N, C-alpha and C positions, 0 to 999 in steps of 0.2 A: 159639617163643621158649623157650630152655632154662630149666630150673627155677632155676638159679643166677642168671641174668640177671634173671629175674622177682623173685627175692628181693632183689637189689640195688635194683631199681626201687622196690619196696614200702618198703624201709628208707629210701631217699632221700626218697620222698614223705612218709613218716611224720615224718622229721626236718624237712622243710619245713613241714608242718602245725604241729608243735610250735613252731618258730621264729616262724611267722606269728601263732599265738595269743599267744606271749610278747610280740611287738612290739605287738600290739593291746592287750594288758593295760597295757603301759608307756605307750602313747599315751593310753589312757583315764585312767590315774592322773595323767599330766602335765596333761591338760586340766582335770581336776577340781581339782588343786591350784592351777593358774593362775587358774581361776575364783574360788576361795576368796580368793586373794591380791588379785585385782583388785576383788573386791566389798568389800574393807575400806573403811570410811568414814574419811576423814581427820578427825582431831580438831581442833576449833577451838582457836586459840592464846589462852590466857589469858582473863581476865574481860572483855576488850573485844570478844569474838566477837559479842555481841548486846546492844546497849544500847537500851533502850526506856524511854520515860517511864512512871512508875508510873500505873496506872489507879486513880484515886480513886473511892471509893464514898461515898455520903452516910452520915452518922453513923447507926448502927443498922441499916444495910442489910447483907444477906449474900447470897453467891452460892448459887444453888440448882441451877444446871446450867451446863455448858460444852460447846460443840459446835464442831467445826471443819469447814471446807469446804476447797476447794483453795487458797484464798488469804485466807480470813477466819476469825476466831475470834469466836464469839458467846457472850456471857456473860449468863445469865439471873440477874437480881438481884431479890430481894424487898426492898421498901422498908419503912421503919418504919410507914408509914400503911396498910400492907396491899396496896398496889398493886405491880405488877411492871413491869420494863422490861428490854429487851435492849440490851446494849452491844456494838457491832460494832467489831472491831479488825482492822487490816490485818496479816497475819502477816509480810509482807516487811519492813515498817518498824516495827511495834509501835505505830503511831499509831492513836488512837481515831478511827474514821470517823463515828460517830454513836450516838445513843441512840434506841430505839424504845419508847415507852410502850405497855403492854398494858392494854386495857380489856375488861371483860366485854361480850359481845354483848347488845344490847337485847332 
């Protein structure tokens, strides 16, 4: 193969490599920006997005801890008499499911 033909082949292959890398970079940037835009969380509309009844605490009680599970909220409450209880709330509805009194083991 003559040297001139070899030079043309090398130049064309170099151009193809550069074009391929440019196309790859454009594809990566497009996918990254599409993923960012599709991951945006829609905002709730107005104050009616989540209406739940207030969770009443006995007078003098205070919250000592809050923990969540997949569908439950557990609120640890210290009562004025020194005892403690857990209030369990359904996260989907905001409804109180029950109260669990805590006692020291004998």
